[in-house]
N, C-alpha and C positions, 0 to 999 in steps of 0.2 A: 344794845349796840356793844360791839365789841372795841376794844382802845388799843391804840397805837403797838402798845407792847406785845398785842395778841397776833400780831400780824409776824412778829418777830419767833414765835415757839414752832418748834420741830422744822427748825431751819438747819441744816446740816452741816454745822460750820466745822466741825473737824473733820468730814471729809472735802470739803472744800481747800480745807490748809495740806491735807496729808497727802493726798492725791496728785498735786502736781509735784510735791515733793519726794513723793515716791517713783514717780515717772521721772524725776530730772536724776535719781540715783541708777535708774534701771538702763536709762540713757548714758550715763556715767560707765557703768559696764560693759555694754555694748562697746562704746569708742573704744575701751582696752582692749576688747575683742579683736577689732580689727587691728591695734597695732599688733598685738603678738601674732595673728594670722598673717600680717605684711613682713612681719620677720623671717615666720617658719619658711612663709612660700618664697620670698623675694631675697632675704638675704643667707637664707641657710640652706644646705642640702643633704641630702642622708647619706651616708657613704655605706651602709650596712645592708649588703645585698640578699642577707638571708632576712625573708620576711619574718620568719617564728623568733627573731631576737627584737632587742628594744631598739631603736635606732642611733646611729651614732651621726649628730650632727654636725658638720662642718661648714664653716663661714665659704659662701659662695664668691668667687674670687673675676676679677676680669683680667684677663694678661693680652700684653700687647707689646711692640717693639718700637724702638725709636733711635736714632742718634746725638749720642752726646758728643758734645764738642770738649777737647783735653788739650789743653795747652801745657807743654816743656820747653823750660828753657835751659840750654846749655852756653858753652864757650869752649872756646880754643884759642890757644897762643898763649907767648908769656907777657905780652903786653909790651915788648922791646921794639925796636923799629925794623930789627932784623923777623922778627916774630910779631906782629902785629894781635891782639887779643881780639877774637871776633866772637862776638854774642847770636846764638841762634834760637830761634823761637819756630818750635816744631808746633804745629796746630793739629790733631787729629779727630777725627769723627768716627766715633767706637760705637758700635752698634748695642745699644741696650734693651733688656728685656725687664717688665715691669709685672709684678702681681698686687690689684689693688683690692680690697674688700668691697663688696657691691654698697654694705649697708655704711662705708665709707662716703662715698659720692652721691648718695641720693638720700634724698628727704622720709624721715619715716614719721608717718603720720602721728600727732600726737596730741588730738583734740579734748579737750577736756572742760566740763560744764565747772562755769567760773562763780555764776551767780544765778539766783533763782528767786523774782519779786513777785507776791500776790498781792492783789488789790482786788477789795472786793467793797462795794459803796451800794447801799437800799436804802433810798429815801421813801419816806413814807408821809401823806400828806392826806390830812383829814379836816373837815368843814362841814358845819351844820349849819343849814339857815331856816328860821322859824319865821313864819308872819303870820298874823292873827288881825282881822280885821271884821267890823259889826257895823251892819248898816240899819238903821231903824229910821222909818217913813210913818210916820202918823198922818193924816187927814182927816179933817172934818167940814161935811157939809150941812149946812141948814138950810130948810127953806119952808113955806107955810104953804099948806096947799090940802083941801079938804074939801069934804062939803058942806061940813058946817062949819068950817072955819078956812080961811085962806091959807093957814099957815101949816107947813111939813117938814119934818125935820130927818136927816139920814146922815150918818157917820159911816166914814172907811178908813183903815188904820193898816199899815203893812210893816214888820219887822224882816231884818235880812241878815245873814251871818256868814263871815267868810274867814277859813283858814287854810294856811300852806303850810308846810313841811318840806324844805330843799337840805340834802346831803351830798356833798360831792366829796369824792376819795380819790387818788393819785397816787398809784403803786409805781415806783422803776427803781431799777436793780442793775448794777454795772460788775462783773468779773471778770479781771484781766490777769493773765499769767504772762510774764515776761521771762525768759530764759536765754541767758548768754553763755557761748562757750567759745573757745579759742585756744589757738596753739601758742604753747610757750615753750618750743623746743621738745627736744629729747629729756626725759628725767637724768638725775644725776647717775643713777648707775648704769642706765645706757651709754652715759657721754662718757665714764671710764671703760665701758668697754671698747665704745669708738676709738678712745685715744688708744688703746693697746692695740687695735687692730691697725691705727693710724702710724705707729711705729715700728710696726712689722713691714709696712711698706718701704722695700729696697730696691734699687734695680738691679740687674745681675748682665753680665754680659752671655749670650746667646753661646753655645758650643759649637765652632769649627767658623765664626764668625770675623770677618777681616774689615779694617776701616782703611779711608782712604786719609793721606797725610799732606801738609803744606809745609815749607820751610821758609822761613825768612831772616835773614842774618847781616851784620854790616858791621864796620868799623869807623868810627868817628861820625862824621857826616855825611859820609857815601855808604853805602848797601846794596847788597846782593839778595834777589830772591829767586827760587827755587820751589815749584812747584809738580809733586808727582804722585805716585804710589808706592808705597814701599815692596821692595821686591822679594819676590817669593824664596 
């Protein structure tokens, strides 16, 4: 009969531990590849037209126009009774154009493996039950019966033996691998690049664009308002 320790012989403990860790490392490499592919395909574009030369990558941008409200204050008059001072506020809607790097306004996938937990439980239960029983039965009978004598003798005897062996073995195993991955945001190097791209976002005025102007002004408690467009 083998002992309980024999149940664990040949168990590939090294494989049970190393294989999930190797799989987690390979998964981390694939996740990094997803981030790299996203940046190259979504955030960058190749500006080199000659296929025989190395690619020249440039940040892909989104360009759009909008109207920016600009207020300008001015005053006329000397502030005397004959020449009262009039303050005028001019509000101008100036058309602007902005170029925004795509990487600065979209989320970059940055999943990474943070925790790997391996649980292996093996339970071995072994019990042996032995039962022995012996039965002895002896009986004697005497009687007298003969032609010359009325007495006869007879004897009977029986012996029984019983043996029983019972063995119970219960083996159970549980193998659990828990892998946790989360997105902690872009790494520090990518954050610095995004900060540089964010500093490059500056509005410009399209060429040949004109804006509308409204002017308000007044003296003391009374005022006059004029709304219109600048003269050509």
